[in-house]
Predicted model as a PDB file, atoms N, CA, C, CB and O in Angstrom, pLDDT in the B-factor column:
MODEL        1                                                                  
ATOM      1  N   MET A   1      10.104   5.715   3.522  1.00 87.00           N  
ATOM      2  CA  MET A   1       9.548   6.716   4.397  1.00 87.00           C  
ATOM      3  C   MET A   1       8.513   6.045   5.288  1.00 87.00           C  
ATOM      4  CB  MET A   1       8.931   7.887   3.591  1.00 87.00           C  
ATOM      5  O   MET A   1       7.620   5.352   4.800  1.00 87.00           O  
ATOM      6  N   ARG A   2       8.629   6.242   6.534  1.00 92.00           N  
ATOM      7  CA  ARG A   2       7.684   5.676   7.485  1.00 92.00           C  
ATOM      8  C   ARG A   2       6.679   6.745   7.890  1.00 92.00           C  
ATOM      9  CB  ARG A   2       8.417   5.110   8.726  1.00 92.00           C  
ATOM     10  O   ARG A   2       7.051   7.861   8.252  1.00 92.00           O  
ATOM     11  N   LEU A   3       5.402   6.387   7.823  1.00 94.00           N  
ATOM     12  CA  LEU A   3       4.329   7.314   8.177  1.00 94.00           C  
ATOM     13  C   LEU A   3       3.518   6.763   9.334  1.00 94.00           C  
ATOM     14  CB  LEU A   3       3.420   7.583   6.970  1.00 94.00           C  
ATOM     15  O   LEU A   3       3.320   5.554   9.449  1.00 94.00           O  
ATOM     16  N   ARG A   4       3.059   7.647  10.176  1.00 94.00           N  
ATOM     17  CA  ARG A   4       2.106   7.264  11.218  1.00 94.00           C  
ATOM     18  C   ARG A   4       0.707   7.339  10.608  1.00 94.00           C  
ATOM     19  CB  ARG A   4       2.231   8.194  12.493  1.00 94.00           C  
ATOM     20  O   ARG A   4       0.492   8.097   9.662  1.00 94.00           O  
ATOM     21  N   PRO A   5      -0.233   6.580  11.125  1.00 94.00           N  
ATOM     22  CA  PRO A   5      -1.585   6.562  10.543  1.00 94.00           C  
ATOM     23  C   PRO A   5      -2.200   7.951  10.384  1.00 94.00           C  
ATOM     24  CB  PRO A   5      -2.494   5.716  11.400  1.00 94.00           C  
ATOM     25  O   PRO A   5      -2.897   8.210   9.403  1.00 94.00           O  
ATOM     26  N   GLU A   6      -1.953   8.830  11.322  1.00 95.00           N  
ATOM     27  CA  GLU A   6      -2.553  10.167  11.237  1.00 95.00           C  
ATOM     28  C   GLU A   6      -1.918  11.032  10.140  1.00 95.00           C  
ATOM     29  CB  GLU A   6      -2.426  10.873  12.579  1.00 95.00           C  
ATOM     30  O   GLU A   6      -2.422  12.115   9.842  1.00 95.00           O  
ATOM     31  N   GLN A   7      -0.829  10.568   9.545  1.00 96.00           N  
ATOM     32  CA  GLN A   7      -0.153  11.320   8.485  1.00 96.00           C  
ATOM     33  C   GLN A   7      -0.555  10.875   7.079  1.00 96.00           C  
ATOM     34  CB  GLN A   7       1.339  11.186   8.641  1.00 96.00           C  
ATOM     35  O   GLN A   7      -0.228  11.560   6.109  1.00 96.00           O  
ATOM     36  N   ILE A   8      -1.247   9.762   6.944  1.00 96.00           N  
ATOM     37  CA  ILE A   8      -1.465   9.158   5.632  1.00 96.00           C  
ATOM     38  C   ILE A   8      -2.273  10.060   4.700  1.00 96.00           C  
ATOM     39  CB  ILE A   8      -2.169   7.829   5.790  1.00 96.00           C  
ATOM     40  O   ILE A   8      -1.928  10.173   3.524  1.00 96.00           O  
ATOM     41  N   HIS A   9      -3.317  10.692   5.178  1.00 96.00           N  
ATOM     42  CA  HIS A   9      -4.156  11.514   4.303  1.00 96.00           C  
ATOM     43  C   HIS A   9      -3.384  12.726   3.777  1.00 96.00           C  
ATOM     44  CB  HIS A   9      -5.416  11.976   5.053  1.00 96.00           C  
ATOM     45  O   HIS A   9      -3.482  13.056   2.596  1.00 96.00           O  
ATOM     46  N   ARG A  10      -2.633  13.376   4.630  1.00 96.00           N  
ATOM     47  CA  ARG A  10      -1.833  14.523   4.197  1.00 96.00           C  
ATOM     48  C   ARG A  10      -0.777  14.086   3.187  1.00 96.00           C  
ATOM     49  CB  ARG A  10      -1.163  15.207   5.409  1.00 96.00           C  
ATOM     50  O   ARG A  10      -0.521  14.784   2.205  1.00 96.00           O  
ATOM     51  N   HIS A  11      -0.166  12.930   3.429  1.00 96.00           N  
ATOM     52  CA  HIS A  11       0.827  12.385   2.506  1.00 96.00           C  
ATOM     53  C   HIS A  11       0.209  12.109   1.135  1.00 96.00           C  
ATOM     54  CB  HIS A  11       1.438  11.099   3.078  1.00 96.00           C  
ATOM     55  O   HIS A  11       0.802  12.444   0.109  1.00 96.00           O  
ATOM     56  N   LEU A  12      -0.968  11.506   1.113  1.00 97.00           N  
ATOM     57  CA  LEU A  12      -1.611  11.151  -0.142  1.00 97.00           C  
ATOM     58  C   LEU A  12      -2.051  12.379  -0.935  1.00 97.00           C  
ATOM     59  CB  LEU A  12      -2.800  10.260   0.126  1.00 97.00           C  
ATOM     60  O   LEU A  12      -2.150  12.318  -2.160  1.00 97.00           O  
ATOM     61  N   GLU A  13      -2.314  13.480  -0.258  1.00 95.00           N  
ATOM     62  CA  GLU A  13      -2.669  14.722  -0.948  1.00 95.00           C  
ATOM     63  C   GLU A  13      -1.508  15.240  -1.794  1.00 95.00           C  
ATOM     64  CB  GLU A  13      -3.096  15.789   0.064  1.00 95.00           C  
ATOM     65  O   GLU A  13      -1.719  15.990  -2.747  1.00 95.00           O  
ATOM     66  N   GLN A  14      -0.291  14.845  -1.449  1.00 95.00           N  
ATOM     67  CA  GLN A  14       0.906  15.291  -2.174  1.00 95.00           C  
ATOM     68  C   GLN A  14       1.217  14.395  -3.367  1.00 95.00           C  
ATOM     69  CB  GLN A  14       2.108  15.328  -1.234  1.00 95.00           C  
ATOM     70  O   GLN A  14       2.168  14.663  -4.101  1.00 95.00           O  
ATOM     71  N   GLY A  15       0.450  13.356  -3.571  1.00 94.00           N  
ATOM     72  CA  GLY A  15       0.646  12.440  -4.689  1.00 94.00           C  
ATOM     73  C   GLY A  15       1.021  11.054  -4.209  1.00 94.00           C  
ATOM     74  O   GLY A  15       1.452  10.857  -3.073  1.00 94.00           O  
ATOM     75  N   LEU A  16       0.845  10.097  -5.109  1.00 95.00           N  
ATOM     76  CA  LEU A  16       1.102   8.696  -4.778  1.00 95.00           C  
ATOM     77  C   LEU A  16       2.548   8.318  -5.033  1.00 95.00           C  
ATOM     78  CB  LEU A  16       0.185   7.787  -5.576  1.00 95.00           C  
ATOM     79  O   LEU A  16       3.189   8.851  -5.939  1.00 95.00           O  
ATOM     80  N   LYS A  17       3.049   7.413  -4.246  1.00 94.00           N  
ATOM     81  CA  LYS A  17       4.349   6.786  -4.470  1.00 94.00           C  
ATOM     82  C   LYS A  17       4.100   5.477  -5.224  1.00 94.00           C  
ATOM     83  CB  LYS A  17       5.117   6.533  -3.108  1.00 94.00           C  
ATOM     84  O   LYS A  17       2.973   4.984  -5.236  1.00 94.00           O  
ATOM     85  N   PRO A  18       5.127   4.912  -5.849  1.00 89.00           N  
ATOM     86  CA  PRO A  18       4.905   3.694  -6.637  1.00 89.00           C  
ATOM     87  C   PRO A  18       4.610   2.450  -5.809  1.00 89.00           C  
ATOM     88  CB  PRO A  18       6.099   3.434  -7.483  1.00 89.00           C  
ATOM     89  O   PRO A  18       4.058   1.485  -6.338  1.00 89.00           O  
ATOM     90  N   LEU A  19       4.958   2.445  -4.533  1.00 88.00           N  
ATOM     91  CA  LEU A  19       4.780   1.249  -3.712  1.00 88.00           C  
ATOM     92  C   LEU A  19       4.465   1.648  -2.289  1.00 88.00           C  
ATOM     93  CB  LEU A  19       6.031   0.357  -3.755  1.00 88.00           C  
ATOM     94  O   LEU A  19       5.057   2.577  -1.741  1.00 88.00           O  
ATOM     95  N   TYR A  20       3.520   0.930  -1.694  1.00 91.00           N  
ATOM     96  CA  TYR A  20       3.198   1.113  -0.278  1.00 91.00           C  
ATOM     97  C   TYR A  20       3.204  -0.239   0.405  1.00 91.00           C  
ATOM     98  CB  TYR A  20       1.824   1.814  -0.097  1.00 91.00           C  
ATOM     99  O   TYR A  20       2.660  -1.208  -0.124  1.00 91.00           O  
ATOM    100  N   VAL A  21       3.810  -0.310   1.569  1.00 91.00           N  
ATOM    101  CA  VAL A  21       3.771  -1.490   2.431  1.00 91.00           C  
ATOM    102  C   VAL A  21       3.088  -1.041   3.710  1.00 91.00           C  
ATOM    103  CB  VAL A  21       5.223  -2.089   2.709  1.00 91.00           C  
ATOM    104  O   VAL A  21       3.574  -0.152   4.409  1.00 91.00           O  
ATOM    105  N   VAL A  22       1.967  -1.661   4.005  1.00 93.00           N  
ATOM    106  CA  VAL A  22       1.178  -1.265   5.176  1.00 93.00           C  
ATOM    107  C   VAL A  22       1.287  -2.362   6.220  1.00 93.00           C  
ATOM    108  CB  VAL A  22      -0.317  -1.001   4.798  1.00 93.00           C  
ATOM    109  O   VAL A  22       0.912  -3.507   5.969  1.00 93.00           O  
ATOM    110  N   THR A  23       1.797  -2.013   7.383  1.00 93.00           N  
ATOM    111  CA  THR A  23       1.933  -2.963   8.483  1.00 93.00           C  
ATOM    112  C   THR A  23       1.498  -2.290   9.780  1.00 93.00           C  
ATOM    113  CB  THR A  23       3.395  -3.486   8.595  1.00 93.00           C  
ATOM    114  O   THR A  23       1.413  -1.064   9.857  1.00 93.00           O  
ATOM    115  N   GLY A  24       1.229  -3.090  10.778  1.00 94.00           N  
ATOM    116  CA  GLY A  24       0.886  -2.529  12.073  1.00 94.00           C  
ATOM    117  C   GLY A  24       0.296  -3.560  12.991  1.00 94.00           C  
ATOM    118  O   GLY A  24      -0.051  -4.664  12.571  1.00 94.00           O  
ATOM    119  N   ASP A  25       0.185  -3.194  14.247  1.00 95.00           N  
ATOM    120  CA  ASP A  25      -0.356  -4.088  15.267  1.00 95.00           C  
ATOM    121  C   ASP A  25      -1.872  -3.998  15.399  1.00 95.00           C  
ATOM    122  CB  ASP A  25       0.278  -3.785  16.594  1.00 95.00           C  
ATOM    123  O   ASP A  25      -2.505  -4.891  15.962  1.00 95.00           O  
ATOM    124  N   GLU A  26      -2.452  -2.920  14.880  1.00 96.00           N  
ATOM    125  CA  GLU A  26      -3.900  -2.713  14.982  1.00 96.00           C  
ATOM    126  C   GLU A  26      -4.561  -2.998  13.633  1.00 96.00           C  
ATOM    127  CB  GLU A  26      -4.219  -1.265  15.449  1.00 96.00           C  
ATOM    128  O   GLU A  26      -4.425  -2.196  12.710  1.00 96.00           O  
ATOM    129  N   PRO A  27      -5.266  -4.107  13.498  1.00 96.00           N  
ATOM    130  CA  PRO A  27      -5.868  -4.467  12.206  1.00 96.00           C  
ATOM    131  C   PRO A  27      -6.781  -3.386  11.617  1.00 96.00           C  
ATOM    132  CB  PRO A  27      -6.655  -5.737  12.363  1.00 96.00           C  
ATOM    133  O   PRO A  27      -6.765  -3.169  10.405  1.00 96.00           O  
ATOM    134  N   LEU A  28      -7.561  -2.716  12.434  1.00 97.00           N  
ATOM    135  CA  LEU A  28      -8.460  -1.689  11.923  1.00 97.00           C  
ATOM    136  C   LEU A  28      -7.669  -0.522  11.335  1.00 97.00           C  
ATOM    137  CB  LEU A  28      -9.394  -1.194  13.035  1.00 97.00           C  
ATOM    138  O   LEU A  28      -8.017  -0.009  10.272  1.00 97.00           O  
ATOM    139  N   THR A  29      -6.628  -0.111  12.008  1.00 97.00           N  
ATOM    140  CA  THR A  29      -5.793   0.983  11.511  1.00 97.00           C  
ATOM    141  C   THR A  29      -5.116   0.604  10.202  1.00 97.00           C  
ATOM    142  CB  THR A  29      -4.739   1.369  12.552  1.00 97.00           C  
ATOM    143  O   THR A  29      -5.026   1.426   9.290  1.00 97.00           O  
ATOM    144  N   VAL A  30      -4.642  -0.631  10.100  1.00 96.00           N  
ATOM    145  CA  VAL A  30      -4.026  -1.113   8.862  1.00 96.00           C  
ATOM    146  C   VAL A  30      -5.045  -1.080   7.729  1.00 96.00           C  
ATOM    147  CB  VAL A  30      -3.468  -2.547   9.045  1.00 96.00           C  
ATOM    148  O   VAL A  30      -4.730  -0.619   6.632  1.00 96.00           O  
ATOM    149  N   LEU A  31      -6.253  -1.557   7.975  1.00 97.00           N  
ATOM    150  CA  LEU A  31      -7.303  -1.554   6.957  1.00 97.00           C  
ATOM    151  C   LEU A  31      -7.678  -0.140   6.528  1.00 97.00           C  
ATOM    152  CB  LEU A  31      -8.536  -2.278   7.474  1.00 97.00           C  
ATOM    153  O   LEU A  31      -7.881   0.118   5.341  1.00 97.00           O  
ATOM    154  N   GLU A  32      -7.770   0.772   7.484  1.00 97.00           N  
ATOM    155  CA  GLU A  32      -8.134   2.146   7.161  1.00 97.00           C  
ATOM    156  C   GLU A  32      -7.056   2.824   6.320  1.00 97.00           C  
ATOM    157  CB  GLU A  32      -8.377   2.941   8.439  1.00 97.00           C  
ATOM    158  O   GLU A  32      -7.376   3.558   5.385  1.00 97.00           O  
ATOM    159  N   CYS A  33      -5.794   2.590   6.636  1.00 97.00           N  
ATOM    160  CA  CYS A  33      -4.696   3.172   5.856  1.00 97.00           C  
ATOM    161  C   CYS A  33      -4.665   2.584   4.442  1.00 97.00           C  
ATOM    162  CB  CYS A  33      -3.343   2.931   6.565  1.00 97.00           C  
ATOM    163  O   CYS A  33      -4.489   3.312   3.465  1.00 97.00           O  
ATOM    164  N   ALA A  34      -4.833   1.290   4.345  1.00 96.00           N  
ATOM    165  CA  ALA A  34      -4.852   0.646   3.031  1.00 96.00           C  
ATOM    166  C   ALA A  34      -6.018   1.161   2.200  1.00 96.00           C  
ATOM    167  CB  ALA A  34      -4.940  -0.882   3.176  1.00 96.00           C  
ATOM    168  O   ALA A  34      -5.863   1.389   1.000  1.00 96.00           O  
ATOM    169  N   GLN A  35      -7.161   1.346   2.804  1.00 97.00           N  
ATOM    170  CA  GLN A  35      -8.325   1.878   2.095  1.00 97.00           C  
ATOM    171  C   GLN A  35      -8.065   3.299   1.611  1.00 97.00           C  
ATOM    172  CB  GLN A  35      -9.564   1.848   2.997  1.00 97.00           C  
ATOM    173  O   GLN A  35      -8.451   3.649   0.496  1.00 97.00           O  
ATOM    174  N   ALA A  36      -7.426   4.112   2.420  1.00 97.00           N  
ATOM    175  CA  ALA A  36      -7.108   5.487   2.012  1.00 97.00           C  
ATOM    176  C   ALA A  36      -6.179   5.486   0.803  1.00 97.00           C  
ATOM    177  CB  ALA A  36      -6.460   6.265   3.177  1.00 97.00           C  
ATOM    178  O   ALA A  36      -6.337   6.303  -0.105  1.00 97.00           O  
ATOM    179  N   ILE A  37      -5.221   4.581   0.788  1.00 96.00           N  
ATOM    180  CA  ILE A  37      -4.299   4.475  -0.351  1.00 96.00           C  
ATOM    181  C   ILE A  37      -5.052   4.035  -1.597  1.00 96.00           C  
ATOM    182  CB  ILE A  37      -3.151   3.484  -0.041  1.00 96.00           C  
ATOM    183  O   ILE A  37      -4.850   4.597  -2.674  1.00 96.00           O  
ATOM    184  N   ARG A  38      -5.920   3.034  -1.464  1.00 96.00           N  
ATOM    185  CA  ARG A  38      -6.703   2.570  -2.613  1.00 96.00           C  
ATOM    186  C   ARG A  38      -7.600   3.672  -3.170  1.00 96.00           C  
ATOM    187  CB  ARG A  38      -7.551   1.363  -2.220  1.00 96.00           C  
ATOM    188  O   ARG A  38      -7.710   3.827  -4.386  1.00 96.00           O  
ATOM    189  N   GLU A  39      -8.236   4.434  -2.292  1.00 97.00           N  
ATOM    190  CA  GLU A  39      -9.102   5.519  -2.743  1.00 97.00           C  
ATOM    191  C   GLU A  39      -8.314   6.594  -3.478  1.00 97.00           C  
ATOM    192  CB  GLU A  39      -9.838   6.132  -1.562  1.00 97.00           C  
ATOM    193  O   GLU A  39      -8.765   7.110  -4.500  1.00 97.00           O  
ATOM    194  N   ALA A  40      -7.142   6.930  -2.959  1.00 97.00           N  
ATOM    195  CA  ALA A  40      -6.299   7.929  -3.625  1.00 97.00           C  
ATOM    196  C   ALA A  40      -5.834   7.415  -4.983  1.00 97.00           C  
ATOM    197  CB  ALA A  40      -5.080   8.288  -2.745  1.00 97.00           C  
ATOM    198  O   ALA A  40      -5.761   8.180  -5.945  1.00 97.00           O  
ATOM    199  N   ALA A  41      -5.524   6.146  -5.065  1.00 96.00           N  
ATOM    200  CA  ALA A  41      -5.086   5.558  -6.332  1.00 96.00           C  
ATOM    201  C   ALA A  41      -6.220   5.573  -7.349  1.00 96.00           C  
ATOM    202  CB  ALA A  41      -4.583   4.118  -6.117  1.00 96.00           C  
ATOM    203  O   ALA A  41      -6.004   5.922  -8.509  1.00 96.00           O  
ATOM    204  N   ARG A  42      -7.425   5.199  -6.930  1.00 96.00           N  
ATOM    205  CA  ARG A  42      -8.577   5.235  -7.842  1.00 96.00           C  
ATOM    206  C   ARG A  42      -8.828   6.654  -8.345  1.00 96.00           C  
ATOM    207  CB  ARG A  42      -9.839   4.693  -7.140  1.00 96.00           C  
ATOM    208  O   ARG A  42      -9.108   6.863  -9.526  1.00 96.00           O  
ATOM    209  N   ALA A  43      -8.727   7.621  -7.445  1.00 96.00           N  
ATOM    210  CA  ALA A  43      -8.943   9.021  -7.828  1.00 96.00           C  
ATOM    211  C   ALA A  43      -7.885   9.486  -8.824  1.00 96.00           C  
ATOM    212  CB  ALA A  43      -8.928   9.925  -6.586  1.00 96.00           C  
ATOM    213  O   ALA A  43      -8.141  10.379  -9.632  1.00 96.00           O  
ATOM    214  N   ALA A  44      -6.702   8.885  -8.770  1.00 95.00           N  
ATOM    215  CA  ALA A  44      -5.613   9.241  -9.687  1.00 95.00           C  
ATOM    216  C   ALA A  44      -5.681   8.439 -10.983  1.00 95.00           C  
ATOM    217  CB  ALA A  44      -4.260   9.018  -9.013  1.00 95.00           C  
ATOM    218  O   ALA A  44      -4.835   8.615 -11.860  1.00 95.00           O  
ATOM    219  N   GLY A  45      -6.677   7.557 -11.116  1.00 95.00           N  
ATOM    220  CA  GLY A  45      -6.852   6.806 -12.346  1.00 95.00           C  
ATOM    221  C   GLY A  45      -6.173   5.448 -12.382  1.00 95.00           C  
ATOM    222  O   GLY A  45      -6.097   4.820 -13.438  1.00 95.00           O  
ATOM    223  N   VAL A  46      -5.688   4.997 -11.260  1.00 93.00           N  
ATOM    224  CA  VAL A  46      -5.056   3.676 -11.202  1.00 93.00           C  
ATOM    225  C   VAL A  46      -6.150   2.619 -11.148  1.00 93.00           C  
ATOM    226  CB  VAL A  46      -4.099   3.554  -9.967  1.00 93.00           C  
ATOM    227  O   VAL A  46      -7.076   2.712 -10.342  1.00 93.00           O  
ATOM    228  N   ASP A  47      -6.037   1.607 -12.018  1.00 90.00           N  
ATOM    229  CA  ASP A  47      -7.063   0.571 -12.039  1.00 90.00           C  
ATOM    230  C   ASP A  47      -6.501  -0.838 -11.847  1.00 90.00           C  
ATOM    231  CB  ASP A  47      -7.818   0.636 -13.336  1.00 90.00           C  
ATOM    232  O   ASP A  47      -7.228  -1.819 -12.000  1.00 90.00           O  
ATOM    233  N   GLU A  48      -5.227  -0.945 -11.517  1.00 89.00           N  
ATOM    234  CA  GLU A  48      -4.617  -2.258 -11.288  1.00 89.00           C  
ATOM    235  C   GLU A  48      -4.037  -2.310  -9.879  1.00 89.00           C  
ATOM    236  CB  GLU A  48      -3.515  -2.552 -12.343  1.00 89.00           C  
ATOM    237  O   GLU A  48      -3.476  -1.334  -9.382  1.00 89.00           O  
ATOM    238  N   ARG A  49      -4.184  -3.467  -9.254  1.00 87.00           N  
ATOM    239  CA  ARG A  49      -3.688  -3.642  -7.890  1.00 87.00           C  
ATOM    240  C   ARG A  49      -3.038  -5.011  -7.778  1.00 87.00           C  
ATOM    241  CB  ARG A  49      -4.834  -3.486  -6.847  1.00 87.00           C  
ATOM    242  O   ARG A  49      -3.639  -6.019  -8.150  1.00 87.00           O  
ATOM    243  N   LEU A  50      -1.828  -5.052  -7.274  1.00 86.00           N  
ATOM    244  CA  LEU A  50      -1.136  -6.314  -7.031  1.00 86.00           C  
ATOM    245  C   LEU A  50      -0.940  -6.477  -5.535  1.00 86.00           C  
ATOM    246  CB  LEU A  50       0.229  -6.367  -7.782  1.00 86.00           C  
ATOM    247  O   LEU A  50      -0.508  -5.546  -4.855  1.00 86.00           O  
ATOM    248  N   VAL A  51      -1.253  -7.646  -5.028  1.00 85.00           N  
ATOM    249  CA  VAL A  51      -1.114  -7.947  -3.606  1.00 85.00           C  
ATOM    250  C   VAL A  51      -0.221  -9.168  -3.470  1.00 85.00           C  
ATOM    251  CB  VAL A  51      -2.506  -8.187  -2.930  1.00 85.00           C  
ATOM    252  O   VAL A  51      -0.457 -10.187  -4.118  1.00 85.00           O  
ATOM    253  N   PHE A  52       0.795  -9.073  -2.637  1.00 86.00           N  
ATOM    254  CA  PHE A  52       1.699 -10.186  -2.386  1.00 86.00           C  
ATOM    255  C   PHE A  52       1.665 -10.519  -0.901  1.00 86.00           C  
ATOM    256  CB  PHE A  52       3.146  -9.852  -2.849  1.00 86.00           C  
ATOM    257  O   PHE A  52       1.914  -9.655  -0.060  1.00 86.00           O  
ATOM    258  N   ASP A  53       1.359 -11.765  -0.583  1.00 86.00           N  
ATOM    259  CA  ASP A  53       1.427 -12.252   0.786  1.00 86.00           C  
ATOM    260  C   ASP A  53       2.708 -13.065   0.905  1.00 86.00           C  
ATOM    261  CB  ASP A  53       0.159 -13.106   1.169  1.00 86.00           C  
ATOM    262  O   ASP A  53       2.870 -14.092   0.247  1.00 86.00           O  
ATOM    263  N   VAL A  54       3.605 -12.594   1.746  1.00 88.00           N  
ATOM    264  CA  VAL A  54       4.917 -13.240   1.872  1.00 88.00           C  
ATOM    265  C   VAL A  54       4.885 -14.260   3.001  1.00 88.00           C  
ATOM    266  CB  VAL A  54       6.030 -12.191   2.125  1.00 88.00           C  
ATOM    267  O   VAL A  54       4.513 -13.949   4.132  1.00 88.00           O  
ATOM    268  N   ASP A  55       5.281 -15.479   2.671  1.00 92.00           N  
ATOM    269  CA  ASP A  55       5.448 -16.526   3.668  1.00 92.00           C  
ATOM    270  C   ASP A  55       6.738 -17.285   3.346  1.00 92.00           C  
ATOM    271  CB  ASP A  55       4.209 -17.491   3.696  1.00 92.00           C  
ATOM    272  O   ASP A  55       7.532 -16.831   2.522  1.00 92.00           O  
ATOM    273  N   ARG A  56       6.946 -18.417   3.980  1.00 93.00           N  
ATOM    274  CA  ARG A  56       8.190 -19.172   3.772  1.00 93.00           C  
ATOM    275  C   ARG A  56       8.362 -19.654   2.333  1.00 93.00           C  
ATOM    276  CB  ARG A  56       8.230 -20.363   4.705  1.00 93.00           C  
ATOM    277  O   ARG A  56       9.491 -19.828   1.875  1.00 93.00           O  
ATOM    278  N   LYS A  57       7.270 -19.868   1.622  1.00 92.00           N  
ATOM    279  CA  LYS A  57       7.338 -20.394   0.269  1.00 92.00           C  
ATOM    280  C   LYS A  57       7.162 -19.297  -0.798  1.00 92.00           C  
ATOM    281  CB  LYS A  57       6.280 -21.467   0.087  1.00 92.00           C  
ATOM    282  O   LYS A  57       6.885 -19.600  -1.959  1.00 92.00           O  
ATOM    283  N   PHE A  58       7.319 -18.051  -0.411  1.00 93.00           N  
ATOM    284  CA  PHE A  58       7.098 -16.947  -1.339  1.00 93.00           C  
ATOM    285  C   PHE A  58       8.111 -16.995  -2.483  1.00 93.00           C  
ATOM    286  CB  PHE A  58       7.187 -15.599  -0.601  1.00 93.00           C  
ATOM    287  O   PHE A  58       9.299 -17.234  -2.264  1.00 93.00           O  
ATOM    288  N   ASP A  59       7.630 -16.766  -3.698  1.00 92.00           N  
ATOM    289  CA  ASP A  59       8.458 -16.753  -4.886  1.00 92.00           C  
ATOM    290  C   ASP A  59       8.933 -15.327  -5.156  1.00 92.00           C  
ATOM    291  CB  ASP A  59       7.685 -17.318  -6.099  1.00 92.00           C  
ATOM    292  O   ASP A  59       8.222 -14.539  -5.780  1.00 92.00           O  
ATOM    293  N   TRP A  60      10.135 -15.000  -4.685  1.00 93.00           N  
ATOM    294  CA  TRP A  60      10.670 -13.651  -4.860  1.00 93.00           C  
ATOM    295  C   TRP A  60      10.884 -13.328  -6.335  1.00 93.00           C  
ATOM    296  CB  TRP A  60      11.985 -13.497  -4.094  1.00 93.00           C  
ATOM    297  O   TRP A  60      10.859 -12.159  -6.721  1.00 93.00           O  
ATOM    298  N   GLY A  61      11.092 -14.340  -7.156  1.00 93.00           N  
ATOM    299  CA  GLY A  61      11.228 -14.123  -8.593  1.00 93.00           C  
ATOM    300  C   GLY A  61       9.958 -13.561  -9.199  1.00 93.00           C  
ATOM    301  O   GLY A  61      10.014 -12.740 -10.114  1.00 93.00           O  
ATOM    302  N   ALA A  62       8.814 -13.997  -8.697  1.00 87.00           N  
ATOM    303  CA  ALA A  62       7.532 -13.481  -9.183  1.00 87.00           C  
ATOM    304  C   ALA A  62       7.407 -11.994  -8.859  1.00 87.00           C  
ATOM    305  CB  ALA A  62       6.352 -14.269  -8.561  1.00 87.00           C  
ATOM    306  O   ALA A  62       6.895 -11.225  -9.673  1.00 87.00           O  
ATOM    307  N   LEU A  63       7.865 -11.587  -7.693  1.00 88.00           N  
ATOM    308  CA  LEU A  63       7.842 -10.186  -7.330  1.00 88.00           C  
ATOM    309  C   LEU A  63       8.757  -9.384  -8.251  1.00 88.00           C  
ATOM    310  CB  LEU A  63       8.256 -10.006  -5.868  1.00 88.00           C  
ATOM    311  O   LEU A  63       8.367  -8.325  -8.742  1.00 88.00           O  
ATOM    312  N   ALA A  64       9.950  -9.871  -8.484  1.00 90.00           N  
ATOM    313  CA  ALA A  64      10.899  -9.186  -9.357  1.00 90.00           C  
ATOM    314  C   ALA A  64      10.350  -9.096 -10.778  1.00 90.00           C  
ATOM    315  CB  ALA A  64      12.257  -9.912  -9.354  1.00 90.00           C  
ATOM    316  O   ALA A  64      10.581  -8.099 -11.462  1.00 90.00           O  
ATOM    317  N   ALA A  65       9.634 -10.109 -11.230  1.00 91.00           N  
ATOM    318  CA  ALA A  65       9.105 -10.132 -12.592  1.00 91.00           C  
ATOM    319  C   ALA A  65       8.020  -9.073 -12.809  1.00 91.00           C  
ATOM    320  CB  ALA A  65       8.547 -11.512 -12.907  1.00 91.00           C  
ATOM    321  O   ALA A  65       7.807  -8.633 -13.939  1.00 91.00           O  
ATOM    322  N   THR A  66       7.340  -8.663 -11.749  1.00 86.00           N  
ATOM    323  CA  THR A  66       6.279  -7.665 -11.905  1.00 86.00           C  
ATOM    324  C   THR A  66       6.835  -6.266 -12.127  1.00 86.00           C  
ATOM    325  CB  THR A  66       5.379  -7.668 -10.685  1.00 86.00           C  
ATOM    326  O   THR A  66       6.134  -5.389 -12.632  1.00 86.00           O  
ATOM    327  N   GLY A  67       8.100  -6.054 -11.749  1.00 76.00           N  
ATOM    328  CA  GLY A  67       8.712  -4.727 -11.888  1.00 76.00           C  
ATOM    329  C   GLY A  67       9.160  -4.486 -13.259  1.00 76.00           C  
ATOM    330  O   GLY A  67       9.699  -3.419 -13.554  1.00 76.00           O  
TER     331      GLY A  67                                                      
ENDMDL                                                                          
END                                                                             
């Protein structure tokens, strides 16, 4: 599901999804959306966060192993 930045808060009020990928051309907007997701997760009792930075040497097996 693709969301526009102005939709993120309303979406999060309906509950969290298991995975979020945040991308965009505006760094501030990306940071604000990611922060909103983190705050909603904390409020829901989530205390673990995994971050993967994908580049040419990314280990896709490590990603699969976390699931």
